[in-house]
C-alpha positions as semicolon CSV with decimal commas, in nm:
position;residue;x (nm);y (nm);z (nm)
1;M;7,243;6,061;-6,152
2;I;7,447;5,858;-6,413
3;K;7,612;5,560;-6,248
4;K;8,022;5,509;-6,321
5;P;8,058;5,215;-6,518
6;I;8,170;4,910;-6,330
7;E;8,552;4,863;-6,332
8;L;8,604;4,632;-6,017
9;V;8,404;4,346;-5,902
10;I;8,479;4,247;-5,494
11;F;8,373;3,926;-5,416
12;D;8,283;3,808;-5,048
13;C;8,436;3,485;-4,987
14;D;8,228;3,239;-4,762
15;G;7,886;3,145;-4,918
16;V;7,977;3,345;-5,250
17;L;8,299;3,171;-5,376
18;V;8,304;2,881;-5,156
19;D;8,015;2,684;-4,996
20;S;8,145;2,705;-4,631
21;E;7,827;2,878;-4,463
22;R;7,634;2,564;-4,432
23;I;7,959;2,415;-4,242
24;A;8,016;2,744;-4,016
25;V;7,610;2,739;-3,928
26;R;7,618;2,357;-3,843
27;L;7,942;2,440;-3,616
28;Q;7,796;2,720;-3,438
29;V;7,476;2,563;-3,371
30;E;7,674;2,260;-3,188
31;L;7,880;2,487;-3,013
32;G;7,589;2,683;-2,882
33;A;7,434;2,395;-2,738
34;E;7,765;2,270;-2,592
35;L;7,864;2,591;-2,438
36;G;7,535;2,735;-2,284
37;W;7,407;2,907;-2,551
38;P;7,143;2,741;-2,749
39;L;7,085;2,899;-3,095
40;T;6,882;2,785;-3,403
41;H;7,003;2,768;-3,779
42;D;6,810;3,109;-3,827
43;E;6,961;3,268;-3,519
44;V;7,319;3,177;-3,636
45;V;7,221;3,319;-3,975
46;D;7,100;3,646;-3,856
47;R;7,370;3,679;-3,562
48;F;7,701;3,587;-3,718
49;I;7,678;3,512;-4,085
50;G;7,867;3,795;-4,259
51;R;8,008;3,942;-3,952
52;S;8,389;3,965;-3,846
53;K;8,562;3,751;-3,574
54;Q;8,541;4,057;-3,313
55;S;8,159;4,113;-3,379
56;I;8,070;3,725;-3,303
57;C;8,324;3,714;-2,981
58;E;8,171;4,063;-2,860
59;Q;7,852;3,864;-2,912
60;I;7,930;3,553;-2,739
61;A;8,125;3,735;-2,460
62;Q;7,834;3,932;-2,350
63;R;7,631;3,605;-2,317
64;L;7,894;3,395;-2,185
65;G;8,188;3,568;-2,109
66;E;8,534;3,664;-2,252
67;A;8,697;3,324;-2,152
68;T;8,403;3,121;-2,308
69;A;8,394;3,337;-2,619
70;A;8,771;3,259;-2,646
71;H;8,727;2,900;-2,636
72;W;8,435;2,902;-2,832
73;W;8,651;3,072;-3,119
74;D;8,910;2,826;-3,088
75;Q;8,671;2,542;-3,122
76;L;8,503;2,693;-3,446
77;V;8,833;2,748;-3,630
78;R;8,972;2,382;-3,533
79;R;8,650;2,224;-3,637
80;H;8,597;2,453;-3,941
81;R;8,928;2,355;-4,094
82;E;8,858;2,006;-4,044
83;A;8,520;1,992;-4,202
84;V;8,679;2,178;-4,486
85;G;8,967;1,965;-4,532
86;A;8,711;1,652;-4,575
87;G;8,544;1,800;-4,841
88;L;8,444;2,188;-4,965
89;E;8,315;2,297;-5,300
90;P;8,285;2,631;-5,473
91;V;7,929;2,781;-5,476
92;D;7,747;2,588;-5,732
93;G;7,824;2,774;-6,084
94;L;8,104;3,010;-5,941
95;P;8,370;2,884;-6,152
96;E;8,136;2,937;-6,441
97;A;8,075;3,276;-6,343
98;L;8,417;3,371;-6,294
99;V;8,510;3,294;-6,677
100;G;8,237;3,493;-6,795
101;I;8,321;3,811;-6,585
102;T;8,598;3,998;-6,784
103;L;8,670;4,284;-6,514
104;P;8,903;4,277;-6,253
105;V;8,807;4,125;-5,959
106;C;8,942;4,091;-5,609
107;V;8,826;3,922;-5,248
108;A;8,696;4,128;-4,928
109;S;8,605;3,894;-4,674
110;S;8,531;3,880;-4,276
111;G;8,750;3,589;-4,269
112;S;9,101;3,568;-4,178
113;H;9,367;3,540;-4,439
114;E;9,471;3,200;-4,311
115;K;9,097;3,036;-4,342
116;M;9,090;3,229;-4,688
117;R;9,417;3,061;-4,785
118;H;9,261;2,711;-4,691
119;T;8,934;2,729;-4,812
120;L;9,011;2,886;-5,145
121;G;9,315;2,660;-5,185
122;V;9,101;2,332;-5,109
123;T;8,841;2,464;-5,391
124;G;9,122;2,561;-5,639
125;L;9,017;2,917;-5,646
126;H;9,339;3,071;-5,415
127;E;9,532;3,140;-5,758
128;R;9,235;3,320;-5,914
129;F;9,260;3,606;-5,660
130;E;9,626;3,579;-5,518
131;G;9,754;3,879;-5,417
132;R;9,419;4,048;-5,437
133;I;9,253;3,892;-5,119
134;F;9,165;4,146;-4,840
135;S;9,026;4,056;-4,475
136;S;8,859;4,244;-4,222
137;S;9,166;4,204;-4,018
138;E;9,283;4,464;-4,188
139;V;9,065;4,778;-4,102
140;P;8,916;4,889;-3,771
141;R;8,572;4,802;-3,851
142;G;8,404;4,464;-4,003
143;K;8,075;4,454;-4,213
144;P;7,820;4,623;-4,178
145;A;8,080;4,912;-4,170
146;P;8,224;5,003;-4,495
147;D;8,578;4,998;-4,383
148;L;8,675;4,665;-4,586
149;F;8,513;4,723;-4,919
150;L;8,676;5,105;-4,895
151;H;9,013;4,938;-4,836
152;A;8,984;4,708;-5,079
153;A;8,896;4,962;-5,363
154;R;9,188;5,199;-5,262
155;R;9,439;4,895;-5,284
156;M;9,309;4,786;-5,636
157;G;9,323;5,183;-5,743
158;V;8,934;5,196;-5,809
159;D;8,677;5,490;-5,717
160;P;8,396;5,302;-5,505
161;A;8,139;5,438;-5,701
162;A;8,313;5,202;-5,978
163;C;8,266;4,914;-5,746
164;A;8,029;4,652;-5,747
165;V;8,029;4,390;-5,444
166;V;7,871;4,035;-5,469
167;E;7,757;3,918;-5,126
168;D;7,498;3,664;-4,969
169;S;7,466;3,814;-4,609
170;R;7,279;4,113;-4,469
171;P;7,565;4,284;-4,329
172;G;7,744;4,226;-4,637
173;V;7,507;4,427;-4,852
174;Q;7,457;4,707;-4,580
175;A;7,837;4,741;-4,607
176;A;7,847;4,754;-4,998
177;R;7,574;5,026;-4,970
178;A;7,753;5,228;-4,677
179;A;8,048;5,230;-4,927
180;G;7,878;5,357;-5,227
181;M;7,897;5,077;-5,404
182;R;7,658;4,848;-5,634
183;A;7,554;4,530;-5,440
184;F;7,490;4,220;-5,600
185;G;7,283;3,991;-5,326
186;Y;7,323;3,641;-5,383
187;A;7,022;3,488;-5,232
188;G;7,110;3,134;-5,349
189;G;7,258;3,052;-5,016
190;L;7,147;3,073;-4,626
191;T;7,011;3,444;-4,616
192;P;6,680;3,464;-4,764
193;A;6,639;3,729;-5,040
194;E;6,421;3,953;-4,844
195;R;6,724;4,018;-4,631
196;L;6,947;4,142;-4,900
197;V;6,703;4,373;-5,066
198;G;6,772;4,740;-5,072
199;P;6,887;5,045;-5,245
200;G;7,137;4,978;-5,493
201;T;7,125;4,628;-5,469
202;V;7,011;4,343;-5,730
203;V;6,891;4,022;-5,591
204;F;6,973;3,724;-5,784
205;H;6,929;3,364;-5,707
206;D;7,183;3,166;-5,978
207;M;7,545;3,232;-6,008
208;S;7,488;3,199;-6,375
209;E;7,290;3,543;-6,390
210;L;7,599;3,721;-6,241
211;P;7,823;3,775;-6,576
212;G;7,517;3,941;-6,745
213;L;7,420;4,115;-6,430
214;I;7,784;4,273;-6,387
215;A;7,841;4,339;-6,775
216;G;7,474;4,504;-6,787
217;G;7,601;4,735;-6,506
218;D;7,245;4,651;-6,373
219;D;7,174;4,912;-6,085
220;R;6,834;4,873;-6,012
C-alpha cells in the first residue's frame, strides 16, 4: 500500500516542544510522597506522562479519593507554573528542527490551553503555532484514544493518512497509530525507546534528525 505524502506535522507539546516533562515527573513524585501514594520516577512516567488531566485524576481518585485527587491536581498546576516561570527551555535542537520543516505544523497536547500558553510563551514558541494549538480538553477522550489527533487533522483540513505525529510518550504514539497517522517517537526524553516502538512508527533520539525523517516520509 502506497502511503500518502505527509502534508501536516502534528507536535505534542510537553517533552517534544518544551523540556517540561522532567519538571512534571519531579512534582508528581513529590506530591505522591506528600499525599499518600509514593511513586517512583519510572512509575510516574508509565502512569501519567502523555495522559490527560481526566486520566491522571481518575487514577489518583481510585487510590486516594476524589477530594485528594482534586487537591493533587491543583497543587500540580500551581507548582508547575512556578517551576516553568523560573526557567524552561525548548527541547534541545527543537528550534533548529522547526526551521528545517517546511510543511504546515500544529500542536495537539494533553495539556490545557492555559498551560500551553504559558510554556510555549516562556520558551518563545507560542507565535510559531498560534491559532493551530489543540488540547485534549476539546475532545471526549484523551490519548491513547485517537480523538485529539483526528480533531487536529479535521481543524487543519488534512486527511489523517497524510498526517505525521511527533510524540515522546507511549500513549501518544498509540493515539497516532489509532488515528491512522505516521508516528515519529522521540526517545531523547524520559520515555525509553522500546516503549515507543510499533507499526508505522519511527523512533529517533535527536531532534536534528526530524526534518530529514519528515522530508523522507519515513514510514518504517
